[in-house]
C-alpha positions in Angstrom: 0.0 -0.5 -0.3 1.6 3.4 -1.0 2.5 5.7 2.0 1.6 9.2 1.9 4.1 11.9 2.5 3.3 15.2 4.6 5.4 17.4 5.1 5.4 21.1 6.5 6.9 23.6 5.2 8.1 26.7 7.4 10.4 29.8 7.0 11.6 32.7 8.6 12.3 36.1 7.2 14.4 39.2 8.6 15.1 42.1 6.5 17.0 45.4 7.5 16.1 48.6 5.9 18.5 51.4 6.4 17.7 54.5 5.6 14.9 53.1 3.3 13.4 56.6 2.0 15.3 59.9 1.9 12.6 62.5 1.7 13.9 66.2 0.5 11.2 68.4 -0.3 10.4 72.1 -0.2 7.9 73.5 3.3 4.8 74.6 2.6 3.5 78.2 2.2 3.7 80.2 5.3 7.4 78.2 6.4 10.4 79.2 5.2 10.6 78.5 1.3 14.8 78.4 2.0 14.9 75.6 4.5 14.5 71.5 2.6 12.9 69.2 4.7 15.1 66.2 5.2 13.7 63.0 6.1 15.2 59.3 6.8 13.4 56.3 7.5 15.2 53.4 9.3 13.9 50.2 10.2 13.8 46.4 10.5 11.1 43.4 9.8 11.2 39.9 10.9 8.6 37.3 10.4 7.7 33.6 10.0 5.4 31.1 7.9 4.5 27.7 8.6 2.3 25.6 6.5 0.8 22.7 8.6 -1.8 21.8 5.9 -1.7 21.5 2.3 -3.0 24.4 1.1 -3.2 26.7 4.4 -0.4 29.5 5.5 0.0 30.7 8.5 2.3 33.7 9.0 3.4 36.0 12.2 5.6 39.5 11.8 7.5 41.6 13.6 8.3 45.2 12.0 9.9 48.0 13.4 10.4 51.9 11.5 11.8 55.0 12.7 11.7 58.5 11.0 14.2 61.2 11.8 13.1 64.9 10.3 15.0 68.2 10.2 11.1 69.5 10.7 9.6 69.5 13.9 7.0 67.3 15.3 8.0 65.2 11.8 9.9 62.1 14.1 8.5 59.1 14.4 8.9 55.6 16.0 6.0 52.9 14.9 5.9 49.4 15.2 3.9 46.6 14.0 2.7 42.9 14.8 0.7 41.3 12.2 -0.7 37.6 12.3 -1.8 35.5 8.9 -3.9 33.1 8.4 -4.6 32.1 4.4 -5.9 29.3 2.0 -5.1 29.6 -1.3 -7.8 27.5 -3.5 
């Protein structure tokens, strides 16, 4: 009798981006037109995936971003956690 080979697929993702985006733009109207806005985004992403059954996928991820800017109140830090469940047909 033939057997059925069941395999479980796993994956791991690690991504570091620094600097990912640098934006240089002029300020809007009442602000000094001679000053350029300079922003840089740094961050990293870590994720893991698992395929427990055929056509089913489960994923878990974490992402952290930091933006620095030379303009007041434009800096930020951002954390994102995601859980994904997908059925492919």
